[in-house]
DRENDO-1510 file (C-alpha; in Angstrom, 1 decimal, always signed):
<recs>
REC; n; res; u; v; w
REC; 1; MET; +10.7; +8.4; -10.7 .
REC; 2; ILE; +6.9; +9.0; -12.3 .
REC; 3; VAL; +5.9; +12.5; -11.1 .
REC; 4; LEU; +2.2; +13.2; -12.3 .
REC; 5; PRO; +0.9; +16.2; -13.2 .
REC; 6; SER; -1.8; +15.8; -10.1 .
REC; 7; MET; +1.2; +15.6; -7.6 .
REC; 8; THR; +3.9; +17.9; -6.3 .
REC; 9; VAL; +5.9; +15.1; -4.3 .
REC; 10; PRO; +7.2; +12.1; -6.0 .
REC; 11; PRO; +4.7; +8.6; -5.1 .
REC; 12; LEU; +6.6; +6.0; -2.5 .
REC; 13; GLN; +9.1; +3.9; -3.7 .
REC; 14; MET; +10.2; +1.2; -2.2 .
REC; 15; GLN; +13.4; -1.6; -3.4 .
REC; 16; LEU; +13.3; -4.9; -1.1 .
REC; 17; MET; +16.6; -6.2; -1.8 .
REC; 18; PHE; +17.3; -10.3; -0.3 .
REC; 19; GLU; +20.9; -11.5; -0.4 .
REC; 20; GLN; +21.7; -15.0; -2.3 .
REC; 21; THR; +24.5; -17.0; -0.9 .
REC; 22; MET; +26.1; -16.3; -4.3 .
REC; 23; GLN; +25.9; -12.6; -3.2 .
REC; 24; THR; +24.1; -12.3; -6.2 .
REC; 25; PRO; +21.1; -9.3; -5.3 .
REC; 26; ILE; +17.6; -10.4; -6.0 .
REC; 27; ARG; +15.6; -6.6; -6.0 .
REC; 28; LEU; +11.8; -6.3; -5.8 .
REC; 29; TRP; +10.7; -2.8; -6.8 .
REC; 30; ILE; +7.3; -1.6; -5.6 .
REC; 31; LEU; +5.9; +2.1; -6.6 .
REC; 32; GLN; +3.2; +3.5; -4.1 .
REC; 33; ILE; +0.6; +6.4; -5.0 .
REC; 34; ASN; -2.4; +7.6; -4.7 .
REC; 35; LEU; -3.9; +8.5; -8.1 .
REC; 36; ASN; -6.7; +10.9; -6.2 .
REC; 37; LYS; -9.1; +9.5; -8.3 .
REC; 38; SER; -8.2; +11.8; -11.0 .
REC; 39; SER; -8.5; +10.4; -14.5 .
REC; 40; LYS; -5.3; +12.6; -15.9 .
REC; 41; ALA; -3.4; +11.0; -13.6 .
REC; 42; HIS; -4.2; +7.6; -13.9 .
REC; 43; LEU; -3.5; +7.8; -17.8 .
REC; 44; GLU; -0.3; +9.5; -17.0 .
REC; 45; LEU; +0.9; +6.5; -14.6 .
REC; 46; TYR; -1.0; +4.2; -17.1 .
REC; 47; ASN; +1.4; +5.6; -20.3 .
REC; 48; LYS; +4.3; +5.9; -18.2 .
REC; 49; VAL; +4.8; +3.2; -15.7 .
REC; 50; SER; +7.2; +0.0; -16.7 .
REC; 51; GLN; +7.2; -3.5; -15.9 .
REC; 52; LYS; +11.1; -3.0; -16.3 .
REC; 53; LYS; +11.4; -0.7; -13.6 .
REC; 54; TRP; +8.3; -1.8; -11.1 .
REC; 55; ASP; +7.6; -5.1; -10.1 .
REC; 56; ILE; +4.5; -4.2; -8.2 .
REC; 57; VAL; +2.6; -0.9; -7.8 .
REC; 58; LEU; +0.4; -0.3; -5.3 .
REC; 59; VAL; -2.7; +2.2; -6.3 .
REC; 60; GLN; -4.7; +3.9; -4.1 .
REC; 61; GLU; -7.8; +5.5; -5.5 .
REC; 62; PRO; -7.5; +4.9; -9.0 .
REC; 63; HIS; -10.0; +6.7; -11.8 .
REC; 64; VAL; -13.0; +4.2; -12.0 .
REC; 65; MET; -14.6; +4.5; -15.4 .
REC; 66; ALA; -17.9; +3.4; -16.1 .
REC; 67; MET; -19.1; -0.2; -15.1 .
REC; 68; GLY; -16.7; +0.0; -12.6 .
REC; 69; ASN; -14.0; -0.7; -14.4 .
REC; 70; ILE; -10.2; +0.1; -14.4 .
REC; 71; ARG; -7.1; +1.0; -16.8 .
REC; 72; ILE; -4.3; -1.4; -16.3 .
REC; 73; PRO; -0.9; -0.3; -18.1 .
REC; 74; ASN; +0.5; -3.4; -20.6 .
REC; 75; ARG; +2.5; -6.4; -19.0 .
REC; 76; TYR; +0.7; -5.7; -15.5 .
REC; 77; VAL; -2.0; -7.9; -14.0 .
REC; 78; MET; -4.5; -6.4; -11.6 .
REC; 79; VAL; -5.5; -7.3; -8.6 .
REC; 80; THR; -8.6; -5.8; -7.1 .
REC; 81; PRO; -10.6; -6.3; -4.2 .
REC; 82; VAL; -12.6; -9.5; -4.3 .
REC; 83; ASP; -16.4; -7.5; -3.9 .
REC; 84; GLN; -15.8; -5.3; -6.4 .
REC; 85; PHE; -18.6; -5.7; -8.5 .
REC; 86; LYS; -20.8; -7.1; -6.5 .
REC; 87; ASP; -24.2; -5.0; -6.3 .
REC; 88; SER; -24.2; -1.9; -4.5 .
REC; 89; ALA; -20.5; -2.1; -3.6 .
REC; 90; PRO; -18.6; +1.1; -2.8 .
REC; 91; VAL; -16.2; +2.1; -5.5 .
REC; 92; THR; -12.9; +0.6; -5.5 .
REC; 93; ARG; -10.0; +2.6; -3.9 .
REC; 94; ALA; -7.6; +0.1; -3.5 .
REC; 95; VAL; -5.8; -1.9; -7.0 .
REC; 96; THR; -2.5; -3.7; -7.4 .
REC; 97; TRP; -0.6; -3.9; -10.7 .
REC; 98; VAL; +1.8; -7.3; -10.5 .
REC; 99; SER; +4.3; -7.0; -13.3 .
REC; 100; LEU; +4.0; -10.2; -15.7 .
REC; 101; ASP; +7.9; -10.7; -15.6 .
REC; 102; LEU; +7.2; -12.4; -12.5 .
REC; 103; ALA; +6.8; -15.5; -12.2 .
REC; 104; THR; +3.0; -16.7; -11.9 .
REC; 105; SER; +4.2; -19.5; -9.6 .
REC; 106; SER; +6.1; -16.8; -7.1 .
REC; 107; TRP; +2.8; -14.8; -6.2 .
REC; 108; LYS; -1.0; -15.4; -5.5 .
REC; 109; ILE; -3.9; -13.3; -4.4 .
REC; 110; LEU; -5.4; -13.4; -1.3 .
REC; 111; ASN; -9.3; -12.5; -1.5 .
REC; 112; MET; -10.3; -10.0; +1.4 .
REC; 113; PRO; -13.9; -10.2; +1.6 .
REC; 114; GLY; -15.6; -7.0; +2.7 .
REC; 115; THR; -14.5; -4.3; +1.8 .
REC; 116; ASN; -13.2; -2.2; -1.5 .
REC; 117; ASP; -10.4; -0.6; +0.0 .
REC; 118; VAL; -7.8; -3.5; +0.3 .
REC; 119; THR; -5.8; -5.6; -2.0 .
REC; 120; ALA; -3.2; -8.3; -0.8 .
REC; 121; ILE; -0.9; -10.5; -2.4 .
REC; 122; GLN; +1.6; -12.8; -1.5 .
REC; 123; MET; +5.2; -13.7; -2.6 .
REC; 124; ALA; +7.0; -17.0; -1.7 .
REC; 125; SER; +10.1; -18.4; -2.4 .
REC; 126; LYS; +12.9; -19.9; -0.6 .
REC; 127; TYR; +13.3; -17.1; +1.8 .
REC; 128; GLY; +9.7; -17.0; +3.3 .
REC; 129; ARG; +6.4; -15.8; +2.2 .
REC; 130; LEU; +6.1; -11.6; +1.6 .
REC; 131; THR; +2.6; -10.8; +2.3 .
REC; 132; ILE; +2.0; -7.3; +1.2 .
REC; 133; ILE; -1.3; -5.3; +1.7 .
REC; 134; ASN; -2.1; -2.1; -0.5 .
REC; 135; ILE; -4.8; -0.1; +2.1 .
REC; 136; TYR; -7.0; +2.8; +1.4 .
REC; 137; ASN; -8.0; +3.6; +5.2 .
REC; 138; ASP; -11.2; +6.3; +4.8 .
REC; 139; CYS; -10.5; +9.4; +7.1 .
REC; 140; THR; -14.0; +9.1; +8.4 .
REC; 141; HIS; -13.8; +5.6; +10.0 .
REC; 142; SER; -11.1; +2.7; +10.5 .
REC; 143; ARG; -13.6; -0.1; +9.3 .
REC; 144; THR; -10.8; -0.8; +6.8 .
REC; 145; LEU; -8.3; -1.5; +9.2 .
REC; 146; TRP; -10.5; -3.8; +11.4 .
REC; 147; THR; -10.9; -5.8; +8.7 .
REC; 148; VAL; -7.5; -6.5; +7.4 .
REC; 149; CYS; -7.0; -7.4; +11.1 .
REC; 150; GLU; -10.1; -10.1; +11.2 .
REC; 151; PHE; -8.7; -11.5; +8.1 .
REC; 152; LEU; -5.0; -11.7; +9.7 .
REC; 153; ARG; -6.8; -13.2; +12.5 .
REC; 154; ALA; -8.7; -15.7; +10.1 .
REC; 155; ASN; -6.1; -16.3; +7.9 .
REC; 156; CYS; -3.0; -16.7; +10.2 .
REC; 157; ALA; -2.0; -20.2; +9.0 .
REC; 158; GLU; -1.9; -19.2; +5.4 .
REC; 159; VAL; +0.2; -15.4; +6.0 .
REC; 160; LEU; +2.0; -15.4; +9.6 .
REC; 161; SER; +2.4; -19.0; +10.8 .
REC; 162; ARG; +6.0; -19.6; +9.6 .
REC; 163; PRO; +9.3; -18.1; +11.3 .
REC; 164; ASP; +9.8; -16.9; +7.7 .
REC; 165; ASP; +6.6; -15.5; +7.4 .
REC; 166; HIS; +6.7; -11.5; +7.0 .
REC; 167; LEU; +4.2; -8.8; +6.6 .
REC; 168; LEU; +4.1; -5.4; +4.6 .
REC; 169; TRP; +1.0; -2.6; +4.9 .
REC; 170; SER; +1.6; +0.1; +2.7 .
REC; 171; GLY; -0.9; +2.9; +1.4 .
REC; 172; ASP; -2.7; +5.8; +2.1 .
REC; 173; PHE; -3.8; +5.4; +5.7 .
REC; 174; ASN; -5.3; +9.3; +6.2 .
REC; 175; ARG; -3.9; +9.5; +9.8 .
REC; 176; HIS; -1.7; +12.0; +11.7 .
REC; 177; HIS; +0.5; +11.6; +14.2 .
REC; 178; LEU; +3.6; +12.8; +15.8 .
REC; 179; MET; +5.2; +9.5; +15.1 .
REC; 180; TRP; +5.6; +10.7; +11.4 .
REC; 181; ASP; +4.3; +13.8; +10.6 .
REC; 182; ASN; +5.9; +17.6; +11.1 .
REC; 183; GLU; +5.5; +17.7; +14.8 .
REC; 184; LEU; +5.0; +21.9; +13.9 .
REC; 185; ASP; +2.2; +21.2; +12.1 .
REC; 186; ASP; -0.1; +22.0; +14.9 .
REC; 187; ARG; -3.4; +21.6; +12.3 .
REC; 188; LEU; -3.0; +17.8; +12.2 .
REC; 189; PHE; -3.1; +17.0; +15.6 .
REC; 190; MET; -6.7; +17.8; +17.0 .
REC; 191; PRO; -7.6; +15.0; +19.6 .
REC; 192; ARG; -9.7; +13.2; +17.6 .
REC; 193; ALA; -7.1; +12.9; +14.5 .
REC; 194; LEU; -4.6; +11.5; +17.8 .
REC; 195; GLU; -7.5; +9.0; +19.1 .
REC; 196; ASP; -7.8; +8.0; +15.2 .
REC; 197; ALA; -3.7; +7.3; +14.8 .
REC; 198; GLY; -3.8; +5.7; +18.3 .
REC; 199; LYS; -5.8; +2.8; +17.4 .
REC; 200; LEU; -3.5; +2.6; +14.0 .
REC; 201; ILE; -0.5; +2.5; +16.1 .
REC; 202; GLU; -2.3; -0.2; +18.7 .
REC; 203; LEU; -3.1; -2.2; +15.6 .
REC; 204; LEU; +0.0; -2.2; +14.3 .
REC; 205; ALA; +1.8; -2.7; +18.0 .
REC; 206; ASP; +0.0; -6.1; +17.9 .
REC; 207; LEU; +1.3; -7.7; +14.7 .
REC; 208; ASN; +5.0; -6.2; +15.7 .
REC; 209; LEU; +5.1; -3.7; +12.7 .
REC; 210; LYS; +7.8; -1.4; +12.0 .
REC; 211; MET; +7.0; +2.0; +10.1 .
REC; 212; ALA; +9.7; +2.2; +7.0 .
REC; 213; LEU; +9.1; +5.2; +5.7 .
REC; 214; PRO; +11.2; +7.5; +7.9 .
REC; 215; LYS; +9.9; +10.2; +10.1 .
REC; 216; GLY; +9.4; +13.3; +8.6 .
REC; 217; GLN; +9.3; +12.3; +4.7 .
REC; 218; LEU; +6.4; +14.1; +3.5 .
REC; 219; THR; +4.2; +12.7; +0.9 .
REC; 220; LEU; +0.9; +15.3; -0.2 .
REC; 221; GLU; +0.5; +18.7; -0.5 .
REC; 222; HIS; -3.0; +20.0; +0.0 .
REC; 223; LEU; -4.4; +21.4; -3.1 .
REC; 224; VAL; -6.0; +24.6; -1.4 .
REC; 225; THR; -3.6; +25.2; +2.1 .
REC; 226; LYS; +0.0; +24.0; +0.1 .
REC; 227; LYS; +0.6; +22.2; +3.8 .
REC; 228; TYR; +2.3; +19.2; +3.4 .
REC; 229; SER; +1.3; +16.6; +5.5 .
REC; 230; ARG; +1.9; +12.5; +5.4 .
REC; 231; PRO; -1.4; +10.7; +5.1 .
REC; 232; ASP; +0.8; +7.5; +3.0 .
REC; 233; ASN; +3.1; +5.4; +5.4 .
REC; 234; VAL; +4.8; +2.0; +4.7 .
REC; 235; TRP; +4.9; -0.4; +7.9 .
REC; 236; CYS; +6.6; -4.1; +7.6 .
REC; 237; SER; +7.1; -7.2; +9.7 .
REC; 238; GLU; +11.4; -6.4; +11.6 .
REC; 239; GLU; +13.3; -8.6; +9.0 .
REC; 240; VAL; +11.4; -6.7; +6.1 .
REC; 241; PHE; +12.5; -4.0; +7.8 .
REC; 242; GLU; +16.1; -4.5; +7.5 .
REC; 243; LEU; +15.7; -5.1; +3.9 .
REC; 244; ILE; +14.0; -2.2; +2.7 .
REC; 245; ILE; +15.7; +0.6; +0.7 .
</recs>
């Protein structure tokens, strides 16, 4: 587990385990973390993350250097939004690092134009296809979520057309609701916040995605109030839900 100086709680960790007929498990280790655009936090992760421990690292709000460049650790390949270097493009707020230990034939990039807040990759094996979408959803609007849903509709044949196609959404959604936050923390449940969270829940219901991260597992300590909340979340297809540790 990696704990960064700018973080007061551990980053999210996921382990997907697929059982083979030979009883030999195949595990896909995933780390999810928001770096809050901090250079110090990014360098700490850059220096400590290991491809031997983490197969996939889902980063939100990385530190973006001059000319829009983003540091990537050794032995990883970085997946960035396809619009990253477009003229007048907004800053990139989601990148995915994939270990070079994963065979290049086992995964591919799914380019999602129209946003610099999402990256998507698809893992493929004899067990089916798993599309992993790394999302940074702005706290002021839901345009990123609509972009993701439009992409899924337009690319249904490539993503969700087979019985063994699976989906995983993971990232910083910046939404608060009684379904996942501490219900005693009234400050999080203002009418506008619940309305915005309701839109997210409707989209997830349409895709039949289940919340994989247990309710009450808090992911952020506010820098000023020191109170904890749950802006980060993990949602997945029902079949994948049963495989996540």
